[in-house]
PDB file as gemmi writes it, atoms N, CA and C in Angstrom:
CRYST1    1.000    1.000    1.000  90.00  90.00  90.00 P 1                      
ATOM      1  N   MET A   1     -35.213  10.199 -27.597  1.00  0.00           N  
ATOM      2  CA  MET A   1     -34.836  10.233 -26.543  1.00  0.00           C  
ATOM      3  C   MET A   1     -33.251  11.411 -26.865  1.00  0.00           C  
ATOM      4  N   ARG A   2     -33.222  11.882 -25.515  1.00  0.00           N  
ATOM      5  CA  ARG A   2     -32.418  12.937 -25.728  1.00  0.00           C  
ATOM      6  C   ARG A   2     -30.819  12.495 -25.844  1.00  0.00           C  
ATOM      7  N   ALA A   3     -30.097  13.160 -26.374  1.00  0.00           N  
ATOM      8  CA  ALA A   3     -29.174  12.861 -26.256  1.00  0.00           C  
ATOM      9  C   ALA A   3     -27.631  13.036 -25.714  1.00  0.00           C  
ATOM     10  N   ARG A   4     -27.061  12.806 -24.722  1.00  0.00           N  
ATOM     11  CA  ARG A   4     -26.339  12.938 -23.636  1.00  0.00           C  
ATOM     12  C   ARG A   4     -25.286  14.171 -23.815  1.00  0.00           C  
ATOM     13  N   THR A   5     -24.954  14.999 -22.797  1.00  0.00           N  
ATOM     14  CA  THR A   5     -24.388  16.031 -22.932  1.00  0.00           C  
ATOM     15  C   THR A   5     -22.541  15.570 -22.678  1.00  0.00           C  
ATOM     16  N   ALA A   6     -21.668  16.637 -22.915  1.00  0.00           N  
ATOM     17  CA  ALA A   6     -20.929  16.428 -22.817  1.00  0.00           C  
ATOM     18  C   ALA A   6     -20.119  15.821 -21.447  1.00  0.00           C  
ATOM     19  N   ASN A   7     -20.719  16.957 -20.751  1.00  0.00           N  
ATOM     20  CA  ASN A   7     -20.687  15.915 -19.120  1.00  0.00           C  
ATOM     21  C   ASN A   7     -21.267  14.840 -18.703  1.00  0.00           C  
ATOM     22  N   GLU A   8     -22.204  14.569 -19.320  1.00  0.00           N  
ATOM     23  CA  GLU A   8     -22.824  13.208 -18.964  1.00  0.00           C  
ATOM     24  C   GLU A   8     -22.067  12.213 -19.531  1.00  0.00           C  
ATOM     25  N   GLN A   9     -21.844  12.681 -20.977  1.00  0.00           N  
ATOM     26  CA  GLN A   9     -20.579  11.257 -21.418  1.00  0.00           C  
ATOM     27  C   GLN A   9     -19.328  11.308 -20.599  1.00  0.00           C  
ATOM     28  N   LEU A  10     -18.761  12.052 -20.474  1.00  0.00           N  
ATOM     29  CA  LEU A  10     -17.801  12.048 -19.655  1.00  0.00           C  
ATOM     30  C   LEU A  10     -18.026  11.136 -18.368  1.00  0.00           C  
ATOM     31  N   HIS A  11     -18.945  11.334 -17.615  1.00  0.00           N  
ATOM     32  CA  HIS A  11     -19.106  11.186 -16.087  1.00  0.00           C  
ATOM     33  C   HIS A  11     -19.462   9.661 -16.217  1.00  0.00           C  
ATOM     34  N   ALA A  12     -19.774   8.949 -17.407  1.00  0.00           N  
ATOM     35  CA  ALA A  12     -19.750   8.110 -17.616  1.00  0.00           C  
ATOM     36  C   ALA A  12     -18.637   7.022 -18.226  1.00  0.00           C  
ATOM     37  N   ALA A  13     -17.903   7.993 -18.993  1.00  0.00           N  
ATOM     38  CA  ALA A  13     -16.480   7.052 -19.136  1.00  0.00           C  
ATOM     39  C   ALA A  13     -15.877   6.921 -17.882  1.00  0.00           C  
ATOM     40  N   VAL A  14     -15.826   7.978 -16.956  1.00  0.00           N  
ATOM     41  CA  VAL A  14     -14.822   7.413 -15.575  1.00  0.00           C  
ATOM     42  C   VAL A  14     -15.964   6.809 -15.232  1.00  0.00           C  
ATOM     43  N   ASP A  15     -16.935   6.951 -15.126  1.00  0.00           N  
ATOM     44  CA  ASP A  15     -17.615   5.632 -13.738  1.00  0.00           C  
ATOM     45  C   ASP A  15     -17.185   3.926 -14.502  1.00  0.00           C  
ATOM     46  N   ALA A  16     -17.295   4.032 -15.620  1.00  0.00           N  
ATOM     47  CA  ALA A  16     -16.812   2.438 -16.383  1.00  0.00           C  
ATOM     48  C   ALA A  16     -15.167   2.150 -16.303  1.00  0.00           C  
ATOM     49  N   ALA A  17     -14.504   3.174 -16.129  1.00  0.00           N  
ATOM     50  CA  ALA A  17     -12.914   3.272 -16.090  1.00  0.00           C  
ATOM     51  C   ALA A  17     -12.994   2.423 -14.990  1.00  0.00           C  
ATOM     52  N   VAL A  18     -13.885   3.275 -13.340  1.00  0.00           N  
ATOM     53  CA  VAL A  18     -13.883   2.905 -12.169  1.00  0.00           C  
ATOM     54  C   VAL A  18     -13.769   1.341 -12.338  1.00  0.00           C  
ATOM     55  N   ALA A  19     -14.888   1.306 -12.811  1.00  0.00           N  
ATOM     56  CA  ALA A  19     -15.494  -0.344 -12.525  1.00  0.00           C  
ATOM     57  C   ALA A  19     -14.650  -1.645 -13.170  1.00  0.00           C  
ATOM     58  N   GLU A  20     -13.602  -0.984 -13.831  1.00  0.00           N  
ATOM     59  CA  GLU A  20     -12.999  -1.901 -14.652  1.00  0.00           C  
ATOM     60  C   GLU A  20     -12.100  -2.186 -13.458  1.00  0.00           C  
ATOM     61  N   VAL A  21     -11.454  -0.825 -12.986  1.00  0.00           N  
ATOM     62  CA  VAL A  21      -9.646  -0.994 -12.530  1.00  0.00           C  
ATOM     63  C   VAL A  21     -10.355  -1.351 -10.731  1.00  0.00           C  
ATOM     64  N   ARG A  22     -11.337  -1.314 -10.289  1.00  0.00           N  
ATOM     65  CA  ARG A  22     -11.781  -1.299  -9.095  1.00  0.00           C  
ATOM     66  C   ARG A  22     -11.092  -2.325  -7.945  1.00  0.00           C  
ATOM     67  N   PRO A  23     -11.461  -3.320  -9.039  1.00  0.00           N  
ATOM     68  CA  PRO A  23     -10.866  -4.688  -8.134  1.00  0.00           C  
ATOM     69  C   PRO A  23      -9.307  -5.157  -8.546  1.00  0.00           C  
ATOM     70  N   ALA A  24      -8.627  -3.989  -8.567  1.00  0.00           N  
ATOM     71  CA  ALA A  24      -7.215  -4.233  -8.830  1.00  0.00           C  
ATOM     72  C   ALA A  24      -6.788  -3.338  -7.834  1.00  0.00           C  
ATOM     73  N   LEU A  25      -7.625  -2.943  -7.246  1.00  0.00           N  
ATOM     74  CA  LEU A  25      -7.337  -1.628  -5.804  1.00  0.00           C  
ATOM     75  C   LEU A  25      -7.407  -2.018  -4.531  1.00  0.00           C  
ATOM     76  N   VAL A  26      -5.831  -1.141  -4.002  1.00  0.00           N  
ATOM     77  CA  VAL A  26      -5.653  -1.871  -2.435  1.00  0.00           C  
ATOM     78  C   VAL A  26      -5.589  -1.068  -1.719  1.00  0.00           C  
ATOM     79  N   ARG A  27      -5.871  -1.232  -0.185  1.00  0.00           N  
ATOM     80  CA  ARG A  27      -5.517  -0.367   0.693  1.00  0.00           C  
ATOM     81  C   ARG A  27      -4.641  -1.053   1.544  1.00  0.00           C  
ATOM     82  N   ILE A  28      -3.058  -0.227   1.451  1.00  0.00           N  
ATOM     83  CA  ILE A  28      -1.601  -0.392   2.462  1.00  0.00           C  
ATOM     84  C   ILE A  28      -2.011  -0.154   4.057  1.00  0.00           C  
ATOM     85  N   GLN A  29      -2.088  -1.154   4.632  1.00  0.00           N  
ATOM     86  CA  GLN A  29      -2.111  -0.251   6.042  1.00  0.00           C  
ATOM     87  C   GLN A  29      -0.336  -1.003   6.304  1.00  0.00           C  
ATOM     88  N   VAL A  30       0.135   0.205   7.230  1.00  0.00           N  
ATOM     89  CA  VAL A  30       1.829   0.046   7.998  1.00  0.00           C  
ATOM     90  C   VAL A  30       1.063   0.009   9.587  1.00  0.00           C  
ATOM     91  N   ILE A  31       1.830  -0.872  10.167  1.00  0.00           N  
ATOM     92  CA  ILE A  31       1.535  -0.466  11.303  1.00  0.00           C  
ATOM     93  C   ILE A  31       3.375  -0.903  12.132  1.00  0.00           C  
ATOM     94  N   SER A  32       3.854   0.154  12.886  1.00  0.00           N  
ATOM     95  CA  SER A  32       5.288  -0.217  12.618  1.00  0.00           C  
ATOM     96  C   SER A  32       5.148   0.015  14.366  1.00  0.00           C  
ATOM     97  N   THR A  33       5.886  -0.431  15.133  1.00  0.00           N  
ATOM     98  CA  THR A  33       6.836  -0.486  16.713  1.00  0.00           C  
ATOM     99  C   THR A  33       7.732   0.104  16.985  1.00  0.00           C  
ATOM    100  N   ASP A  34       7.980   0.891  17.966  1.00  0.00           N  
ATOM    101  CA  ASP A  34       8.634   0.981  18.876  1.00  0.00           C  
ATOM    102  C   ASP A  34       8.913   0.811  19.958  1.00  0.00           C  
ATOM    103  N   TYR A  35      10.225   1.181  20.513  1.00  0.00           N  
ATOM    104  CA  TYR A  35      10.197   1.627  22.336  1.00  0.00           C  
ATOM    105  C   TYR A  35      10.897   2.321  22.534  1.00  0.00           C  
ATOM    106  N   GLN A  36      10.749   2.739  23.492  1.00  0.00           N  
ATOM    107  CA  GLN A  36      11.166   4.400  23.696  1.00  0.00           C  
ATOM    108  C   GLN A  36      11.202   4.400  25.589  1.00  0.00           C  
ATOM    109  N   ASP A  37      11.764   4.100  26.091  1.00  0.00           N  
ATOM    110  CA  ASP A  37      11.631   4.325  27.690  1.00  0.00           C  
ATOM    111  C   ASP A  37      11.188   3.466  28.537  1.00  0.00           C  
ATOM    112  N   GLY A  38      11.401   2.196  27.278  1.00  0.00           N  
ATOM    113  CA  GLY A  38      10.305   1.288  28.326  1.00  0.00           C  
ATOM    114  C   GLY A  38       8.663   0.893  27.971  1.00  0.00           C  
ATOM    115  N   ALA A  39       8.855   2.013  27.179  1.00  0.00           N  
ATOM    116  CA  ALA A  39       7.411   1.980  26.227  1.00  0.00           C  
ATOM    117  C   ALA A  39       7.359   1.007  25.020  1.00  0.00           C  
ATOM    118  N   GLU A  40       6.105   0.422  24.479  1.00  0.00           N  
ATOM    119  CA  GLU A  40       5.903   0.181  23.201  1.00  0.00           C  
ATOM    120  C   GLU A  40       5.067   1.214  22.506  1.00  0.00           C  
ATOM    121  N   LEU A  41       5.431   2.112  21.569  1.00  0.00           N  
ATOM    122  CA  LEU A  41       5.008   2.854  21.082  1.00  0.00           C  
ATOM    123  C   LEU A  41       4.349   2.093  19.496  1.00  0.00           C  
ATOM    124  N   LYS A  42       3.217   2.462  19.201  1.00  0.00           N  
ATOM    125  CA  LYS A  42       2.998   1.861  18.391  1.00  0.00           C  
ATOM    126  C   LYS A  42       2.701   2.848  16.932  1.00  0.00           C  
ATOM    127  N   ARG A  43       2.428   3.044  15.726  1.00  0.00           N  
ATOM    128  CA  ARG A  43       2.132   4.019  14.686  1.00  0.00           C  
ATOM    129  C   ARG A  43       2.007   3.049  13.654  1.00  0.00           C  
ATOM    130  N   GLN A  44       0.781   3.651  13.151  1.00  0.00           N  
ATOM    131  CA  GLN A  44      -0.097   3.524  11.691  1.00  0.00           C  
ATOM    132  C   GLN A  44      -0.134   4.612  10.812  1.00  0.00           C  
ATOM    133  N   ALA A  45      -0.016   4.262   9.471  1.00  0.00           N  
ATOM    134  CA  ALA A  45       0.202   4.682   8.310  1.00  0.00           C  
ATOM    135  C   ALA A  45      -0.871   3.963   7.266  1.00  0.00           C  
ATOM    136  N   VAL A  46      -1.545   4.380   6.595  1.00  0.00           N  
ATOM    137  CA  VAL A  46      -2.310   3.656   5.455  1.00  0.00           C  
ATOM    138  C   VAL A  46      -1.709   4.306   4.371  1.00  0.00           C  
ATOM    139  N   GLY A  47      -2.078   3.842   3.119  1.00  0.00           N  
ATOM    140  CA  GLY A  47      -1.427   4.603   1.676  1.00  0.00           C  
ATOM    141  C   GLY A  47      -2.473   3.250   1.047  1.00  0.00           C  
ATOM    142  N   SER A  48      -2.338   3.603  -0.475  1.00  0.00           N  
ATOM    143  CA  SER A  48      -3.028   2.652  -1.489  1.00  0.00           C  
ATOM    144  C   SER A  48      -2.138   2.727  -2.339  1.00  0.00           C  
ATOM    145  N   GLY A  49      -2.420   1.303  -3.749  1.00  0.00           N  
ATOM    146  CA  GLY A  49      -1.945   0.323  -4.471  1.00  0.00           C  
ATOM    147  C   GLY A  49      -2.876  -0.013  -5.485  1.00  0.00           C  
ATOM    148  N   ALA A  50      -2.194  -0.768  -5.874  1.00  0.00           N  
ATOM    149  CA  ALA A  50      -3.201  -1.668  -7.363  1.00  0.00           C  
ATOM    150  C   ALA A  50      -2.111  -2.800  -7.751  1.00  0.00           C  
ATOM    151  N   ILE A  51      -2.725  -3.826  -7.900  1.00  0.00           N  
ATOM    152  CA  ILE A  51      -2.367  -5.271  -7.801  1.00  0.00           C  
ATOM    153  C   ILE A  51      -2.007  -4.920  -9.347  1.00  0.00           C  
ATOM    154  N   ILE A  52      -0.608  -5.638 -10.258  1.00  0.00           N  
ATOM    155  CA  ILE A  52      -0.627  -5.631 -11.665  1.00  0.00           C  
ATOM    156  C   ILE A  52      -0.449  -6.702 -12.459  1.00  0.00           C  
ATOM    157  N   THR A  53      -0.054  -7.785 -11.156  1.00  0.00           N  
ATOM    158  CA  THR A  53      -0.034  -8.981 -11.974  1.00  0.00           C  
ATOM    159  C   THR A  53      -0.805 -10.375 -11.339  1.00  0.00           C  
ATOM    160  N   ARG A  54      -1.417 -10.718 -12.231  1.00  0.00           N  
ATOM    161  CA  ARG A  54      -2.075 -11.719 -11.841  1.00  0.00           C  
ATOM    162  C   ARG A  54      -1.223 -13.279 -10.351  1.00  0.00           C  
ATOM    163  N   ASP A  55      -0.352 -12.856 -10.151  1.00  0.00           N  
ATOM    164  CA  ASP A  55       0.460 -13.535  -9.033  1.00  0.00           C  
ATOM    165  C   ASP A  55       0.514 -12.311  -7.463  1.00  0.00           C  
ATOM    166  N   GLY A  56      -0.484 -11.217  -7.715  1.00  0.00           N  
ATOM    167  CA  GLY A  56      -0.264 -10.869  -6.876  1.00  0.00           C  
ATOM    168  C   GLY A  56       0.372  -9.457  -6.369  1.00  0.00           C  
ATOM    169  N   TYR A  57       1.538  -9.452  -7.213  1.00  0.00           N  
ATOM    170  CA  TYR A  57       2.371  -8.149  -7.448  1.00  0.00           C  
ATOM    171  C   TYR A  57       1.762  -6.584  -7.120  1.00  0.00           C  
ATOM    172  N   LEU A  58       1.944  -5.731  -6.498  1.00  0.00           N  
ATOM    173  CA  LEU A  58       1.541  -4.648  -6.827  1.00  0.00           C  
ATOM    174  C   LEU A  58       2.251  -3.220  -6.573  1.00  0.00           C  
ATOM    175  N   ILE A  59       1.602  -1.962  -7.348  1.00  0.00           N  
ATOM    176  CA  ILE A  59       2.464  -0.820  -7.218  1.00  0.00           C  
ATOM    177  C   ILE A  59       2.041   0.025  -6.350  1.00  0.00           C  
ATOM    178  N   THR A  60       2.606   1.006  -5.937  1.00  0.00           N  
ATOM    179  CA  THR A  60       2.350   2.030  -4.851  1.00  0.00           C  
ATOM    180  C   THR A  60       3.385   2.950  -5.435  1.00  0.00           C  
ATOM    181  N   ASN A  61       2.770   4.645  -4.475  1.00  0.00           N  
ATOM    182  CA  ASN A  61       4.051   5.493  -4.429  1.00  0.00           C  
ATOM    183  C   ASN A  61       4.819   4.922  -3.333  1.00  0.00           C  
ATOM    184  N   HIS A  62       6.455   5.687  -3.859  1.00  0.00           N  
ATOM    185  CA  HIS A  62       7.609   5.359  -3.083  1.00  0.00           C  
ATOM    186  C   HIS A  62       7.040   5.898  -1.244  1.00  0.00           C  
ATOM    187  N   HIS A  63       6.105   7.098  -1.718  1.00  0.00           N  
ATOM    188  CA  HIS A  63       5.929   7.516   0.093  1.00  0.00           C  
ATOM    189  C   HIS A  63       5.413   6.834   1.189  1.00  0.00           C  
ATOM    190  N   VAL A  64       4.558   5.365   0.206  1.00  0.00           N  
ATOM    191  CA  VAL A  64       3.457   4.248   0.821  1.00  0.00           C  
ATOM    192  C   VAL A  64       4.779   3.137   0.973  1.00  0.00           C  
ATOM    193  N   ALA A  65       5.306   3.093   0.357  1.00  0.00           N  
ATOM    194  CA  ALA A  65       6.613   1.834   0.315  1.00  0.00           C  
ATOM    195  C   ALA A  65       7.475   2.470   1.609  1.00  0.00           C  
ATOM    196  N   ASP A  66       8.089   4.038   1.922  1.00  0.00           N  
ATOM    197  CA  ASP A  66       8.467   4.189   2.883  1.00  0.00           C  
ATOM    198  C   ASP A  66       7.869   3.937   3.864  1.00  0.00           C  
ATOM    199  N   MET A  67       7.105   4.488   4.188  1.00  0.00           N  
ATOM    200  CA  MET A  67       6.632   4.215   5.748  1.00  0.00           C  
ATOM    201  C   MET A  67       6.634   2.669   6.231  1.00  0.00           C  
ATOM    202  N   ALA A  68       7.104   1.609   5.576  1.00  0.00           N  
ATOM    203  CA  ALA A  68       6.699   0.198   6.097  1.00  0.00           C  
ATOM    204  C   ALA A  68       8.192  -0.086   7.079  1.00  0.00           C  
ATOM    205  N   PRO A  69       7.921  -0.700   7.728  1.00  0.00           N  
ATOM    206  CA  PRO A  69       9.580  -0.763   8.421  1.00  0.00           C  
ATOM    207  C   PRO A  69      10.871  -1.379   7.752  1.00  0.00           C  
ATOM    208  N   GLY A  70      11.908  -1.347   8.044  1.00  0.00           N  
ATOM    209  CA  GLY A  70      12.967  -2.255   6.841  1.00  0.00           C  
ATOM    210  C   GLY A  70      13.671  -2.903   7.897  1.00  0.00           C  
TER     211      GLY A  70                                                      
END                                                                             
């Protein structure tokens, strides 16, 4: 059996890390509605985040959270 190269070892380590955190990754979709000149305008934006607590709190970047209507 041949020894794995450093690149193969790194690849395996990254694959293992991704498999560990993948269940906690989320896709955030924001849909906002504005009205202009009697017309309804909808905008959509997407981002990502990760669940950080068992009861569902998540973390994301400021620019993703900033897309949500206030």
